Every structure is written in structure tokens, then in C-alpha cells.
C-alpha positions in Angstrom: 61.2 109.1 65.1 62.2 105.7 66.3 59.9 102.8 65.4 59.9 99.7 67.4 61.0 98.8 70.9 64.0 96.8 69.8 65.6 99.9 68.5 65.1 101.7 71.7 66.5 98.8 73.6 69.6 98.8 71.4 70.1 102.5 72.3 70.5 101.4 75.9 73.6 99.3 75.1 75.4 102.1 73.3 78.9 102.6 74.9 80.5 104.8 72.2 79.3 107.7 70.1 81.1 109.2 67.1 80.2 112.8 66.1 80.6 114.6 62.8 81.7 117.7 64.7 81.0 120.5 62.1 77.6 121.9 62.9 77.0 119.2 65.6 79.6 120.0 68.3 80.7 123.2 66.6 78.8 126.1 65.2 79.8 125.4 61.6 81.1 129.0 61.3 84.8 129.1 60.6 87.1 132.0 61.3 90.5 132.6 59.9 93.2 132.5 62.6 96.3 132.7 60.4 96.8 133.8 56.8 100.4 134.0 55.7 102.2 134.8 52.4 104.7 132.2 51.4 107.7 133.2 49.4 108.1 136.4 47.4 106.2 135.7 44.2 103.0 137.4 45.5 102.3 140.4 47.7 99.8 139.9 50.5 97.2 141.8 48.5 97.8 139.7 45.4 97.5 136.5 47.4 94.3 137.7 49.1 92.8 138.8 45.7 93.4 135.3 44.2 92.1 133.6 47.3 88.9 135.7 47.2 88.5 135.1 43.5 88.9 131.3 43.9 86.6 131.1 47.0 83.8 133.4 46.0 81.9 130.6 44.2 82.9 127.7 46.4 80.1 126.4 48.7 82.3 125.0 51.5 81.9 126.9 54.8 85.6 127.6 54.9 85.4 129.5 51.6 83.2 132.3 53.0 85.5 132.8 56.0 88.4 133.3 53.6 86.6 135.8 51.5 85.6 137.6 54.7 89.2 137.6 55.9 90.2 139.3 52.7 87.4 141.9 53.0 88.5 142.6 56.6 91.9 143.6 55.1 90.2 145.8 52.5 90.7 143.4 49.7 87.8 142.4 47.4 87.4 140.1 44.5 89.2 141.7 41.6 86.7 142.2 38.7 89.5 142.5 36.1 90.4 138.8 36.7 88.4 136.1 35.0 88.0 132.6 36.3 87.3 129.7 34.0 87.3 125.9 34.3 86.5 126.2 38.1 86.5 122.6 39.4 86.0 121.0 42.8 88.6 118.4 43.6 86.7 116.1 45.9 88.3 115.8 49.3 91.2 118.1 48.3 90.0 121.6 47.3 89.4 123.6 44.1 91.2 124.5 40.9 90.5 127.1 38.3 92.2 128.9 35.4 92.8 132.6 36.1 92.8 135.0 33.1 92.9 132.1 30.7 96.4 131.0 31.6 97.5 130.1 35.1 95.9 127.2 37.0 95.4 128.2 40.6 94.8 125.7 43.4 93.3 126.2 46.8 93.0 123.2 49.1 94.4 120.9 51.8 97.8 119.3 52.3 96.7 116.2 50.4 96.2 118.2 47.2 99.5 120.0 47.5 101.4 116.8 48.2 99.8 115.2 45.1 100.9 118.2 43.1 104.4 117.9 44.5 104.3 121.4 46.0 104.1 120.7 49.7 107.6 119.4 50.1 108.9 122.6 48.6 107.8 124.6 51.7 110.6 125.7 54.0 111.1 123.8 57.2 110.0 126.9 59.2 106.7 127.0 57.3 106.3 123.2 57.8 106.9 123.7 61.6 104.4 126.5 61.6 101.8 124.2 60.0 102.4 121.6 62.7 101.8 124.3 65.4 98.6 125.4 63.7 97.4 121.7 63.5 98.1 121.2 67.3 95.6 124.0 68.0 92.9 122.1 66.2 92.9 124.2 63.1 92.2 123.2 59.5 95.1 124.1 57.3 94.9 125.1 53.7 97.1 126.5 50.9 96.9 128.5 47.7 99.4 128.1 44.9 100.0 127.5 41.2 102.1 125.1 39.2 104.4 128.0 38.1 104.9 129.5 41.5 104.3 126.7 44.0 102.6 127.5 47.3 102.3 131.3 47.8 99.9 131.4 50.7 98.8 129.3 53.6 96.0 129.6 56.1 94.5 128.2 59.3 90.8 128.3 60.0 88.9 127.2 63.1 85.3 126.5 64.0 84.0 127.5 67.4 82.6 125.0 69.8 78.9 125.2 70.7 78.2 126.4 74.2 76.2 123.2 75.1 78.8 120.8 73.6 80.9 120.7 76.8 78.0 119.8 79.0 76.7 117.2 76.5 80.1 115.5 76.3 80.4 115.6 80.1 76.9 114.0 80.6 77.7 111.3 78.0 81.0 110.5 79.8 79.2 110.4 83.2 76.8 107.9 81.7 79.7 105.7 80.8 79.6 106.5 77.1 82.9 107.1 75.3 
């Protein structure tokens, strides 16, 4: 609801629009496009079990796509593992203690740079991350202080069917 003619007139002078894309231009349903083990400290199954365990209680849309990706490979949340001290690290990811001892982290590059783990990735893994980023993916990692990064993933959101036409019409109207 718009109250007042002045606000409607102001809309007529708009020449640029900025969108929060998730759920606006995209469907808000992420799918995992890449899920790689890093190093040799964990098997794929172990990495997926920890990823599922960490993400099952997270509310971010990416979390459910990671849990589903593990399920698609026949891996479920291990019931013998106990998570305590589960914390959201605002703008970075999550952290929790697994089985009362090891702190496990899942999050973005910023988190793993802050923890001093990102630079420990091989140059081939860093190049792979750059390729994933070029495709518009969201990149994340799982690791621990003891083992460093032992998994990395890329997720993507799909574009809404009507988004292309909407952007085209806005461009045709001279709106950037």
C-alpha cells in the first residue's frame, strides 16, 4: 500500500533498482553442485556425516540442501555423534563441539580465513573455488582446528522463470 501522491511521483523518477536476489529473482531453493573432500583426514562418508550433523539444526536455506545432498548419497545424520555448543557465527557460518571434544566449523571463506585455515588449501583447490565462484555459486567449507578444511562445497539457487522478463522490461524502461 502506497499512501500519498508524492510517493507515487517519486517512483516515476526511479532509474536504478537493487534486488535481494534470494527468493526475489531466485526461487530460494539451493541445490548442491559440487561437494569435494579435501585432504585425507576424512573419508567422503565421514565428511558428509559431519556436514549433515552440523547442518540438521541450522535454519539457513543452504543447510537443508547440504543435508539432502548427503541423503542422496545414502548418508544420514549419525545418531552416535553428539553435538553441543552449537553456535551461529553471524555472517560466517556455524560452529559446534562434536562428541564433547572437537570443534567443527561450517561456513564461508571469511570464517575460514579468520580461523587461518583458508590459506592452507592447495593451489589446485583454490583454483577450483575460483571456477565455482565464476559460475555464480555460493562456496562453503567444513573443517576443524585439528584437521583444517576437510570438505568444500558449492551451492546454487535457481532463477525464477519470470525474472528474465522482469529484468528485460525494467531495462527497456531505462531502469538499471
